[in-house]
C-alpha positions, -999 to 999 in steps of 0.1 A, spaced: 14 65 328 14 28 325 6 14 290 -22 -13 291 -20 -41 265 -51 -55 251 -57 -91 261 -61 -101 225 -26 -92 216 -6 -103 245 8 -131 223 15 -107 196 34 -84 220 55 -114 233 65 -124 200 75 -89 189 94 -83 221 116 -115 213 121 -105 176 128 -68 184 155 -78 209 171 -101 182 170 -73 155 182 -45 178 213 -65 184 219 -70 146 214 -33 141 238 -23 169 264 -49 155 259 -33 120 263 2 134 292 -1 157 312 -30 139 306 -23 102 295 14 104 322 25 81 316 -1 54 304 16 21 272 3 5 276 22 -29 287 56 -45 262 84 -49 262 99 -84 250 134 -93 226 118 -118 208 100 -88 205 133 -67 189 153 -97 166 124 -107 148 120 -75 172 98 -56 162 69 -80 184 39 -74 200 51 -41 200 26 -14 192 47 17 164 29 36 162 1 63 129 -17 62 119 -51 76 86 -58 58 91 -61 20 118 -61 -7 115 -59 -43 134 -85 -65 138 -75 -101 135 -113 -110 108 -125 -86 88 -93 -77 79 -80 -43 83 -103 -14 66 -98 19 89 -109 47 108 -130 22 75 -147 7 65 -141 -30 29 -132 -38 22 -168 -49 37 -182 -16 16 -157 4 -14 -168 -13 -8 -205 -7 5 -203 27 -15 -177 46 -48 -187 61 -76 -178 39 -114 -176 36 -129 -183 3 -101 -179 -22 -78 -153 -7 -57 -149 25 -72 -129 53 -58 -93 55 -54 -101 91 -30 -128 82 -9 -103 61 -8 -79 90 5 -106 112 32 -117 88 44 -82 81 45 -75 119 63 -106 130 79 -122 99 57 -155 107 30 -171 91 1 -170 114 -20 -199 127 -58 -199 122 -61 -190 159 -37 -162 155 -56 -147 126 -88 -149 146 -71 -130 174 -61 -104 151 -95 -102 136 -112 -98 170 -88 -70 179 -94 -50 148 -130 -55 150 -131 -42 185 -113 -10 173 -133 -5 142 -159 21 153 -150 59 147 -153 85 173 -182 107 168 -163 139 160 -147 121 130 -179 110 117 -194 144 121 -163 160 104 -167 137 74 -204 140 71 -199 179 71 -175 178 41 -186 189 6 -190 161 -20 -169 182 -43 -138 178 -19 -115 151 -34 -119 118 -17 -82 117 -8 -83 149 9 -113 137 30 -94 105 38 -62 125 50 -83 147 72 -103 117 85 -70 100 95 -56 131 111 -87 136 132 -81 103 150 -49 117 165 -67 129 198 -67 91 207 -30 85 201 -16 65 229 20 73 216 12 110 220 -1 105 256 27 83 267 55 104 251 46 132 274 48 109 303 78 87 315 78 62 289 113 52 278 125 52 242 130 15 240 92 10 247 80 36 221 71 7 197 44 -5 221 20 26 219 29 30 182 15 -6 177 -16 4 195 -21 33 173 -12 13 142 -38 -12 150 -62 15 157 -55 31 122 -58 -1 103 -90 -9 120 -107 25 115 -96 35 80 -120 12 63 -150 29 81 -135 63 70 -132 53 35 -168 38 35 -183 71 48 -164 91 21 -177 66 -7 -213 65 5 -213 103 11 -196 113 -21 -213 89 -47 -243 73 -30 -271 78 -4 -251 88 26 -263 57 43 -233 36 59 -236 3 75 -218 -2 108 -187 -23 109 -195 -60 112 -179 -73 143 -183 -110 133 -167 -105 99 -130 -101 88 -117 -68 78 -122 -70 41 -157 -84 43 -168 -59 69 -152 -32 45 -171 -45 15 -204 -45 34 -198 -8 45 -193 2 10 -225 -14 0 -217 -49 -15 -232 -82 -5 -210 -104 -26 -183 -128 -14 -164 -126 -46 -161 -89 -40 -149 -94 -5 -122 -117 -19 -113 -89 -44 -108 -66 -16 -86 -91 2 -65 -96 -29 -63 -59 -36 -54 -49 -1 -29 -77 6 -9 -70 -28 -9 -32 -22 -2 -32 15 36 -26 11 63 -20 -14 96 -14 2 103 20 18 113 45 -10 80 51 -25 63 85 -18 38 73 8 59 50 27 90 74 28 67 104 37 52 84 65 87 74 78 102 108 76 75 124 95 74 95 119 112 100 125 103 134 141 83 112 167 49 124 153 21 99 161 10 75 133 -21 96 124 -1 127 116 25 106 98 2 86 77 -20 116 69 12 131 53 18 98 36 -17 100 22 -12 135 8 17 120 -11 -2 91 -23 -29 116 -37 -1 129 -62 -7 119 -98 28 104 -99 21 81 -74 -15 69 -65 -35 77 -99 -18 51 -119 -45 25 -119 -72 52 -127 -52 62 -157 -49 25 -168 -86 20 -166 -92 52 -187 -69 39 -214 -85 5 -213 -120 19 -216 -109 41 -245 -93 11 -261 -125 -8 -257 -145 20 -272 -123 21 -302 -119 -17 -308 -150 -32 -294 -155 -61 -269 -139 -87 -290 -111 -72 -310 -84 -90 -330 -49 -90 -317 -39 -67 -347 -66 -42 -337 -50 -39 -303 -15 -37 -317 -25 -9 -341 -42 11 -313 -11 7 -291 12 17 -319 -11 49 -324 -8 57 -287 30 55 -288 33 74 -321 14 104 -305 41 106 -279 22 89 -250 31 57 -230 9 27 -225 -4 30 -187 4 0 -168 33 -13 -187 69 -11 -177 85 -9 -141 116 10 -128 129 -23 -112 110 -54 -123 122 -73 -154 93 -96 -153 54 -95 -155 45 -80 -120 34 -111 -99 7 -88 -85 -7 -84 -120 -6 -122 -125 -25 -127 -93 -52 -104 -105 -52 -120 -139 -59 -154 -123 -86 -140 -101 -104 -124 -130 -102 -157 -149 -117 -176 -121 -144 -150 -111 -152 -132 -142 -144 -155 -171 -169 -139 -195 -162 -103 -186 -153 -83 -217 -132 -57 -199 -111 -82 -179 -107 -104 -210 -93 -73 -229 -68 -70 -202 -57 -106 -207 -55 -101 -244 -35 -68 -240 -10 -88 -219 -5 -110 -249 -1 -83 -275 13 -51 -258 47 -66 -246 56 -77 -280 47 -42 -296 68 -25 -270 97 -47 -276 94 -41 -314 92 -4 -307 121 -5 -282 100 16 -259 105 -1 -225 133 -19 -206 105 -40 -191 76 -43 -215 54 -63 -192 24 -52 -172 26 -40 -136 0 -42 -109 -19 -11 -122 -26 -27 -155 -55 -47 -140 -67 -35 -105 -89 -6 -120 -105 -31 -145 -114 -55 -116 -130 -29 -94 -150 -14 -125 -161 -49 -134 -174 -54 -99 -194 -22 -100 -170 1 -82 -169 24 -113 -159 57 -95 -124 57 -105 -114 88 -84 -121 66 -54 -95 40 -63 -66 59 -46 -87 58 -14 -86 20 -16 -49 21 -22 -48 42 11 -66 17 30 -43 -9 19 -9 9 23 -20 19 58 -9 -17 67 27 -14 56 32 21 67 18 13 102 40 -18 106 70 2 93 66 28 120 62 2 146 96 -12 136 112 23 133 104 29 169 113 -6 179 148 -3 163 151 31 176 158 48 143 169 86 146 153 116 130 160 115 93 180 145 82 201 142 51 225 170 41 220 191 9 241 209 -18 234 239 -38 237 237 -77 270 260 -72 284 238 -47 278 206 -67 292 223 -97 324 230 -77 327 194 -66 325 184 -103 353 207 -112 376 191 -85 370 158 -99 
C-alpha cells in the first residue's frame, strides 16, 4: 500500500525529511560513539518519589529552563509571541504546530498552508458524533474526550500501513498524517462535549475559512475575537512541556508499542484527567473565588496576606504557586497576566490575580513554604476562562487536552522518525533494593 501525501503538506514533508536525516545521524552517533557515557547516577530516593529529577527522556520539542521557563524549539514564550505569525494579538496555533514539527519559524504562507490542511481534516466521522451524542451528560467531560479520540482510530493511516509493507524508517509519514487528523478533529470533539454537557446540544460546523482557534471558539458558542485570542494564547502555552509529565510520557510509552496516535493519546488523556495532573487550574480558580468571596472585589494587600496565612496555617497550600523546576515567575503566567491587562483591565477577578502576584510570593517567603514562591501557569488560566464566560470549570481539563494534543502528536511523529524502540525499563522489588543498600 502506497502512502499518499496531501498536496498541502508536500513542503512540510520535504522539510521534515531533511531534518530527520540529520537528526538520525546525530542519534546514531550518540548511540554508537558515546553510548557508554554516563549522564547521571540514579538514587533510591528518585525511584520511590516518582522518578522526579531523573533524566530519561529524549524530546525535540521543548525544554524547561529553571531560569527562563519553557522553551519551544529553543524559543521562550516571549520570543514565540513576538516572532510567530499572528492574527489579532496572539500567534496562530498553526504557527506553533509548524514550529514544533520543524524547529523553524513559519512564513505567513506556511501558516496558511497548515491552516488549510487542518481545516480540510476538521470534520468528524458520523460514528464519532453519534457516539458523543449518545453519552450521558453525567459522564465526566474527560472520559467523553478520551473515548471520542479513541473512536477516530479506524481512520488511522499508521495502522493500515503498518500491516502492509511500509518500512520502519517511513513510519513517521503515516504518523504525521494521523497527528494532523487528531489536532484538526479534537476541537470539534471538545465542542460537542461542551455544548451537549452544559448548553443546548447545538454545535456549529467547523469554519473552514477560520484558523483553528477561531473555528474552535465559534463551535463552543462564542462570537468574540478576544476570546479567540485567549484560545490561541491558552493552546500555545499549554501545547507541550517536555516529555516527563503524565500525559506526554503516557502517550510516548503507549506509542512505543507502535500503537496508533489515537490509542496513544487517548491513554495520555486518561492520565491528564488525574487530579494530580490536569486539575490544577480548576483548583486555582476555586481558591480565587473563595478568596474573592471572603475579601471582596477590591481588597487591601493585607486582607489577601491574612487569607493566605489562614490557608497555610490550616495545612493547605496556595494553588498555582510554586513549581518543581522553575525558580522564576512562570513566563506562561506572565503572558496571561499581560493579556488580562490588555483585554480585561477592569475585571475584578483578573485584577485580583494580579494583586495576588504582588502579595503571595512575599508571604510564602516569610513563611518559608516554597523553594519557588512565584505563580505558575495555572494561577491565571482558570480566571481568564471564567472572566470570558466559560465558567464550567470541570471542562477546563478538556481545553488542556485539546492543547496538549499538539505536543504529544509532534513527539510521536519524531519518536517514529528517530526509530525509538519500545520503552521497557527494569524494576526492583523492595527486598532487592534493600539488599543493594546493604552492599553499599
